[in-house]
C-alpha positions in Angstrom: 0.0 0.0 0.0 1.2 3.5 -0.8 0.9 5.8 2.2 2.7 8.7 0.5 -0.5 10.6 -0.3 -1.5 10.6 3.4 2.0 11.7 4.5 2.0 14.5 1.9 -1.4 15.6 2.9 -0.3 15.7 6.6 2.8 17.7 5.7 0.7 20.3 3.9 -1.9 20.3 6.7 0.9 21.0 9.3 2.7 23.6 7.4 -0.1 25.2 5.3 2.6 26.0 2.7 3.1 24.1 -0.5 6.8 25.0 -0.8 7.7 23.9 2.8 5.6 20.8 2.6 7.1 19.7 -0.7 10.6 20.0 0.8 9.6 17.9 3.8 8.3 15.2 1.5 11.1 15.5 -1.0 8.8 16.1 -3.9 8.2 19.0 -6.2 5.4 21.5 -5.4 3.6 20.4 -8.6 3.7 16.8 -7.5 2.3 17.7 -4.1 -0.4 19.8 -5.7 -1.4 16.9 -7.9 -1.5 14.5 -4.9 -3.9 16.9 -3.1 -6.1 17.2 -6.1 -6.4 13.5 -6.5 -7.3 13.1 -2.8 -10.0 15.7 -3.2 -11.3 14.1 -6.4 -11.5 10.7 -4.6 -13.3 12.1 -1.6 -15.4 14.5 -3.6 -14.8 17.4 -1.1 -12.3 20.2 -0.9 -9.6 19.6 1.8 -8.0 23.0 1.5 -9.0 26.5 0.7 -6.1 28.1 -1.2 -5.3 31.2 -3.2 -2.1 32.9 -4.2 -1.2 33.9 -0.7 -2.9 31.5 1.8 -3.6 27.9 2.4 -6.1 26.8 5.1 -7.8 23.5 6.0 -11.6 23.2 5.3 -13.8 21.5 7.9 -13.6 18.4 5.7 -9.8 18.7 5.7 -9.7 18.8 9.5 -11.7 15.6 9.7 -9.5 14.0 7.1 -6.4 15.1 9.1 -7.5 13.0 12.1 -8.2 10.1 9.8 -4.8 10.3 8.1 -2.9 10.4 11.4 -4.9 7.4 12.8 -4.5 5.5 9.6 -0.7 5.9 9.4 -0.4 5.0 13.1 -2.5 1.8 12.6 -0.6 1.0 9.4 2.7 1.2 11.3 1.4 -1.3 14.0 0.0 -3.7 11.4 3.1 -3.6 9.2 5.3 -4.5 12.2 3.0 -7.3 13.4 2.9 -8.9 9.9 6.6 -8.5 9.2 8.8 -11.5 9.0 11.3 -9.5 11.0 8.9 -8.5 13.7 11.7 -8.6 16.2 13.4 -5.7 14.4 11.6 -2.5 14.7 11.5 -0.1 11.7 9.8 3.2 11.0 9.9 6.9 12.1 9.5 8.7 15.5 9.2 12.5 15.6 10.5 14.3 18.7 10.0 18.0 19.5 12.1 19.8 22.1 13.9 23.1 22.8 17.4 23.7 21.5 18.8 23.3 25.1 16.9 20.0 25.5 18.4 18.7 22.2 21.9 18.7 23.6 21.0 18.3 27.3 19.0 15.1 27.0 18.8 13.6 23.6 22.3 12.1 23.5 21.8 10.1 26.7 18.3 9.3 25.7 18.9 8.1 22.2 22.5 6.8 21.9 21.8 3.3 23.2 18.4 3.3 21.6 19.9 3.9 18.1 22.3 1.0 18.5 19.5 -1.4 19.5 17.1 -0.2 16.8 19.1 1.0 13.8 16.1 0.8 11.4 14.1 3.4 13.4 14.5 6.9 12.0 14.3 9.8 14.5 13.0 13.1 13.2 13.9 16.0 15.5 12.1 19.4 15.5 13.2 22.2 17.8 11.3 25.3 19.0 9.6 27.0 21.9 9.0 24.5 24.8 5.7 26.3 25.4 4.4 24.7 22.2 5.6 21.2 22.9 2.6 19.7 24.7 0.1 21.1 22.2 2.1 19.7 19.3 1.8 16.2 20.8 -1.9 16.6 21.7 -2.6 17.8 18.1 -0.7 14.8 16.6 2.0 16.9 15.0 4.7 15.1 17.0 5.0 11.6 18.4 6.8 12.7 21.5 8.2 15.9 23.1 10.6 16.9 25.8 8.6 19.4 27.8 8.1 21.0 31.2 5.4 19.2 33.3 2.4 21.5 33.6 0.6 22.0 36.8 -1.9 19.4 35.6 -1.0 16.9 33.0 -3.8 16.5 30.4 -5.6 13.1 30.6 -4.6 11.9 27.1 -0.9 12.3 27.9 1.6 10.1 29.6 4.6 11.9 31.2 8.0 10.7 32.5 10.3 13.1 34.3 13.9 13.4 33.1 15.2 16.1 35.5 14.3 19.1 37.6 15.7 22.6 37.2 15.2 25.8 39.2 13.7 28.8 37.5 15.9 31.7 38.1 15.9 35.5 37.6 18.9 36.6 35.5 20.4 40.1 35.1 23.2 41.5 33.0 26.7 41.0 34.4 27.2 44.7 34.1 25.6 47.0 36.7 22.5 49.0 35.9 20.5 51.4 38.1 17.3 49.5 37.4 18.6 46.2 38.8 17.1 45.7 42.3 19.7 46.2 45.0 18.3 43.7 47.5 16.5 41.0 45.4 16.5 38.7 48.4 13.9 41.0 50.0 11.9 42.3 47.1 9.5 45.2 47.3 7.0 46.7 44.8 9.0 49.9 44.7 12.2 47.9 43.6 10.5 46.0 40.9 7.8 48.2 39.4 10.2 49.9 36.9 12.4 46.9 36.1 12.4 46.1 32.3 11.4 42.4 32.2 12.1 39.9 29.3 9.7 37.0 29.7 8.4 34.0 27.7 5.4 34.7 25.6 3.6 31.7 27.1 4.3 28.5 29.0 5.0 27.4 32.6 7.9 29.9 33.2 5.6 32.8 32.2 2.8 31.4 34.5 5.2 31.2 37.5 6.6 34.7 36.7 3.2 36.3 36.6 2.2 34.6 39.8 5.4 35.9 41.5 4.7 39.5 40.4 1.0 39.3 41.4 2.0 38.1 44.9 4.4 41.2 45.1 1.5 43.4 44.0 3.3 44.6 40.9 2.3 44.6 37.2 5.6 43.9 35.5 7.0 46.3 33.0 7.4 44.1 30.0 10.3 45.1 27.7 10.0 42.0 25.5 8.0 38.8 25.2 10.2 36.1 23.7 9.5 32.6 22.2 12.2 30.3 23.7 14.4 30.7 26.8 17.7 30.8 24.9 16.7 34.1 23.4 15.9 35.5 26.8 19.5 34.8 27.9 20.8 36.7 24.8 18.6 39.8 25.4 19.5 39.9 29.1 23.2 39.5 28.2 22.9 42.5 25.9 21.6 44.6 28.9 17.9 45.0 27.9 16.4 43.8 31.1 15.9 41.0 33.6 14.7 37.6 32.5 13.4 34.3 34.0 14.8 31.1 32.6 15.3 27.5 33.8 18.8 27.2 35.2 19.5 24.3 32.8 19.2 26.7 29.9 21.6 29.2 31.5 24.1 26.5 32.4 24.2 25.3 28.7 24.2 28.8 27.2 27.4 30.2 25.5 26.4 33.5 27.1 26.5 32.3 30.7 29.4 34.7 31.5 27.4 37.7 30.4 24.6 37.3 32.9 24.3 36.6 36.6 21.7 35.0 38.7 19.8 37.2 41.2 19.2 35.7 44.6 15.5 36.5 44.5 13.2 35.5 47.3 10.8 33.9 47.4 12.2 31.5 44.8 10.2 30.4 41.8 9.0 26.7 41.7 11.3 24.2 40.0 10.9 23.2 36.4 10.2 19.5 36.0 11.3 18.5 32.5 10.3 15.2 31.0 9.1 13.2 28.0 5.4 13.2 27.0 3.4 11.1 24.6 -0.2 10.4 23.8 -1.3 7.3 25.7 -2.9 5.9 22.6 0.4 6.2 20.7 2.0 3.8 23.1 0.2 1.0 21.1 2.9 1.6 18.5 5.8 -0.8 19.1 8.2 1.9 18.0 6.9 4.5 20.5 6.6 1.9 23.3 10.2 0.9 22.7 11.5 4.4 23.1 9.2 5.0 26.1 10.5 2.0 27.8 14.0 3.3 27.3 13.3 6.3 29.6 14.1 5.8 33.3 12.0 8.3 35.2 13.9 10.4 37.7 
């Protein structure tokens, strides 16, 4: 059976861009366009609304997206169970994580796994950790390295890899807006401090809670996607930021910033691997999941 049309459809559904989707699938844009037209002709419904500038999924396309993901997952399980080499796993696993997580966890997580399962291809996508859990829930990724939320969504399984403090960081150089006694914060000290915070995610939630308890509306200098960029902007002297210490420890700019001994301390960041429970029916996903020793 040829599953390429479903894979090409999903690539376009995820990117909503014919050029990027065709590159991901290693086909020409015209080939991708022809595949989509054939699917729409077979289904007798439009899957995408498209013009010269935009591509969007139709309601029928959203339904077909769920079908395509489920079909490919079931095909993977069936193909493995029917294989003469069922003891040798083969296929693809996609993993989403931040840049820091890619070199903090992936080597230890995957080095032995790759030796045991050489026919499994690992597709790595990096980006803002605030998006990681939603990408797994939406079926865009098989797994993600992500901070544990205050409440883990029911469809997800989560295994902890490490814990890291959330810390306030300031430029190494002195500035008159840096609080002089961060260990005993006051509203007066912090009300005019330029803050560089994540756009969303757990670190932003904890930061907002801290400022609310202090009785201050933070003065936001910038909202950034990704903690690595916060370290860069703080190092340049634009303000004070909040990042997991593991990001700071692995940053090439660690010497350009300093940790403020702020009290009360922010909660720790629990970083782990998450996956949809139903995806654990896949022998590939289960094999990698079993590899993880929860800490």
